[in-house]
ZADO-1210 file (C-alpha; in nm, 4 decimals, padded with zeros to 6 digits):
<atoms>
<atom x="04.6093" y="29.5901" z="28.9841" code="MET" pos="1"/>
<atom x="04.7804" y="29.5966" z="29.3229" code="ALA" pos="2"/>
<atom x="04.5913" y="29.7199" z="29.6293" code="ASP" pos="3"/>
<atom x="04.8307" y="30.0156" z="29.6579" code="ALA" pos="4"/>
<atom x="04.7077" y="30.1288" z="29.3145" code="ASP" pos="5"/>
<atom x="04.3452" y="30.1436" z="29.4292" code="ARG" pos="6"/>
<atom x="04.1960" y="30.4360" z="29.6117" code="ALA" pos="7"/>
<atom x="04.0871" y="30.3639" z="29.9697" code="PRO" pos="8"/>
<atom x="03.7304" y="30.2353" z="30.0041" code="ASP" pos="9"/>
<atom x="03.5166" y="30.4346" z="30.2511" code="PRO" pos="10"/>
<atom x="03.2494" y="30.1650" z="30.2924" code="ARG" pos="11"/>
<atom x="03.4057" y="30.0305" z="30.6114" code="ARG" pos="12"/>
<atom x="03.3543" y="30.3638" z="30.7885" code="ALA" pos="13"/>
<atom x="03.0947" y="30.3338" z="31.0649" code="ARG" pos="14"/>
<atom x="03.1413" y="30.6755" z="31.2238" code="SER" pos="15"/>
<atom x="03.2443" y="31.0288" z="31.1363" code="ALA" pos="16"/>
<atom x="03.5903" y="30.9584" z="31.2800" code="ASN" pos="17"/>
<atom x="03.6330" y="30.6533" z="31.0586" code="GLU" pos="18"/>
<atom x="03.5125" y="30.8492" z="30.7549" code="PHE" pos="19"/>
<atom x="03.7682" y="31.1238" z="30.8269" code="ILE" pos="20"/>
<atom x="04.0346" y="30.8530" z="30.8592" code="THR" pos="21"/>
<atom x="03.9305" y="30.7214" z="30.5164" code="ALA" pos="22"/>
<atom x="03.9533" y="31.0747" z="30.3720" code="LEU" pos="23"/>
<atom x="04.3048" y="31.1080" z="30.5170" code="GLN" pos="24"/>
<atom x="04.3955" y="30.7714" z="30.3631" code="ALA" pos="25"/>
<atom x="04.2641" y="30.9002" z="30.0304" code="LEU" pos="26"/>
<atom x="04.4832" y="31.2105" z="30.0575" code="LYS" pos="27"/>
<atom x="04.7825" y="30.9919" z="30.1419" code="ASP" pos="28"/>
<atom x="04.6995" y="30.7634" z="29.8467" code="TRP" pos="29"/>
<atom x="04.6842" y="31.0644" z="29.6123" code="SER" pos="30"/>
<atom x="05.0304" y="31.1797" z="29.7277" code="ARG" pos="31"/>
<atom x="04.9145" y="31.5368" z="29.6695" code="LEU" pos="32"/>
<atom x="04.9899" y="31.8317" z="29.8953" code="THR" pos="33"/>
<atom x="04.7179" y="32.0627" z="30.0225" code="TYR" pos="34"/>
<atom x="04.8337" y="32.3182" z="29.7660" code="ARG" pos="35"/>
<atom x="04.8139" y="32.0636" z="29.4822" code="GLU" pos="36"/>
<atom x="04.4667" y="31.9508" z="29.5900" code="LEU" pos="37"/>
<atom x="04.3484" y="32.3110" z="29.5929" code="SER" pos="38"/>
<atom x="04.4942" y="32.3752" z="29.2466" code="ALA" pos="39"/>
<atom x="04.3352" y="32.0596" z="29.1031" code="ARG" pos="40"/>
<atom x="03.9991" y="32.1590" z="29.2468" code="ALA" pos="41"/>
<atom x="04.0293" y="32.5108" z="29.1051" code="ASP" pos="42"/>
<atom x="04.1110" y="32.3669" z="28.7615" code="ALA" pos="43"/>
<atom x="03.7679" y="32.1989" z="28.7425" code="VAL" pos="44"/>
<atom x="03.5718" y="32.4810" z="28.9045" code="GLY" pos="45"/>
<atom x="03.5572" y="32.3439" z="29.2588" code="ASP" pos="46"/>
<atom x="03.6408" y="32.5527" z="29.5650" code="VAL" pos="47"/>
<atom x="03.8811" y="32.3743" z="29.7987" code="LEU" pos="48"/>
<atom x="04.1041" y="32.6060" z="30.0044" code="PRO" pos="49"/>
<atom x="04.4112" y="32.4413" z="30.1575" code="ARG" pos="50"/>
<atom x="04.3105" y="32.5518" z="30.5063" code="SER" pos="51"/>
<atom x="03.9651" y="32.3970" z="30.4631" code="THR" pos="52"/>
<atom x="04.1175" y="32.0604" z="30.3715" code="VAL" pos="53"/>
<atom x="04.3500" y="32.0735" z="30.6717" code="ALA" pos="54"/>
<atom x="04.0597" y="32.1617" z="30.9020" code="ASN" pos="55"/>
<atom x="03.8385" y="31.8895" z="30.7539" code="MET" pos="56"/>
<atom x="04.1022" y="31.6211" z="30.8088" code="LEU" pos="57"/>
<atom x="04.1658" y="31.7391" z="31.1647" code="GLY" pos="58"/>
<atom x="03.8050" y="31.7288" z="31.2834" code="ARG" pos="59"/>
<atom x="03.5847" y="31.4506" z="31.4121" code="ALA" pos="60"/>
<atom x="03.2658" y="31.5647" z="31.2384" code="THR" pos="61"/>
<atom x="03.1366" y="31.4857" z="30.8915" code="LEU" pos="62"/>
<atom x="03.2312" y="31.7444" z="30.6329" code="PRO" pos="63"/>
<atom x="02.9656" y="31.8982" z="30.4080" code="ARG" pos="64"/>
<atom x="02.8743" y="31.6920" z="30.1024" code="GLU" pos="65"/>
<atom x="03.0063" y="31.9506" z="29.8553" code="GLU" pos="66"/>
<atom x="03.3415" y="31.9583" z="30.0371" code="LEU" pos="67"/>
<atom x="03.3697" y="31.5789" z="30.0238" code="VAL" pos="68"/>
<atom x="03.2871" y="31.5847" z="29.6517" code="ALA" pos="69"/>
<atom x="03.5475" y="31.8518" z="29.5719" code="ALA" pos="70"/>
<atom x="03.8122" y="31.6779" z="29.7840" code="PHE" pos="71"/>
<atom x="03.7515" y="31.3307" z="29.6396" code="VAL" pos="72"/>
<atom x="03.7568" y="31.4658" z="29.2818" code="ARG" pos="73"/>
<atom x="04.0798" y="31.6556" z="29.3534" code="ALA" pos="74"/>
<atom x="04.2370" y="31.3350" z="29.4853" code="CYS" pos="75"/>
<atom x="04.1815" y="31.1796" z="29.1428" code="GLY" pos="76"/>
<atom x="03.8941" y="30.9441" z="29.2149" code="VAL" pos="77"/>
<atom x="03.6576" y="30.8679" z="28.9265" code="GLY" pos="78"/>
<atom x="03.2817" y="30.9308" z="28.9104" code="PRO" pos="79"/>
<atom x="03.1775" y="30.5794" z="29.0207" code="ALA" pos="80"/>
<atom x="03.4003" y="30.5917" z="29.3280" code="GLU" pos="81"/>
<atom x="03.2862" y="30.9476" z="29.4025" code="LEU" pos="82"/>
<atom x="02.9292" y="30.8185" z="29.4163" code="THR" pos="83"/>
<atom x="03.0368" y="30.5619" z="29.6778" code="VAL" pos="84"/>
<atom x="03.2099" y="30.8282" z="29.8911" code="TRP" pos="85"/>
<atom x="02.9021" y="31.0491" z="29.8829" code="LEU" pos="86"/>
<atom x="02.6684" y="30.7578" z="29.9589" code="ALA" pos="87"/>
<atom x="02.8740" y="30.6579" z="30.2640" code="VAL" pos="88"/>
<atom x="02.8822" y="31.0187" z="30.3836" code="ARG" pos="89"/>
<atom x="02.5050" y="31.0479" z="30.3409" code="LYS" pos="90"/>
<atom x="02.4463" y="30.7193" z="30.5253" code="ASP" pos="91"/>
<atom x="02.6605" y="30.8310" z="30.8185" code="LEU" pos="92"/>
<atom x="02.4857" y="31.1684" z="30.8258" code="ALA" pos="93"/>
<atom x="02.1461" y="30.9970" z="30.8263" code="THR" pos="94"/>
<atom x="02.2481" y="30.7732" z="31.1147" code="ARG" pos="95"/>
<atom x="02.3738" y="31.0772" z="31.3039" code="ALA" pos="96"/>
<atom x="02.0433" y="31.2554" z="31.2457" code="GLY" pos="97"/>
<atom x="02.1830" y="31.5326" z="31.0275" code="GLU" pos="98"/>
<atom x="01.9014" y="31.7447" z="30.8801" code="PRO" pos="99"/>
<atom x="01.8457" y="31.6996" z="30.5079" code="GLY" pos="100"/>
<atom x="02.0261" y="31.3682" z="30.4781" code="ALA" pos="101"/>
<atom x="01.8322" y="31.1098" z="30.2863" code="GLY" pos="102"/>
<atom x="01.8517" y="30.7313" z="30.2674" code="PRO" pos="103"/>
<atom x="02.1606" y="30.5538" z="30.1365" code="LEU" pos="104"/>
<atom x="02.1449" y="30.5104" z="29.7581" code="PRO" pos="105"/>
<atom x="02.2322" y="30.1706" z="29.6147" code="ASP" pos="106"/>
<atom x="02.6117" y="30.1901" z="29.5775" code="ALA" pos="107"/>
<atom x="02.6077" y="29.9008" z="29.3301" code="ALA" pos="108"/>
<atom x="02.4040" y="30.1002" z="29.0776" code="ALA" pos="109"/>
</atoms>
């Protein structure tokens, strides 16, 4: 499979800014509009307003875990890759001292 066929890998992100850049790359990879992402999220019971996605991708802070999960699922990423996205987000939150963030789970599991 060509690299263009693979979803972006967030594991290189070392800061909130880099994680947001990876999320933007994921949106670009999906080729979905904000409206399409919102509709896909709604179809599986997630809440993902278009304006929330636009705000998330325009900020320099880590989005909430549930927002990342809904966004990544809407972009068409599978469960194993979703686990990686959430693990990277949790690791960055832990390093930033975010309350309630735990240690990084083993992404290879």
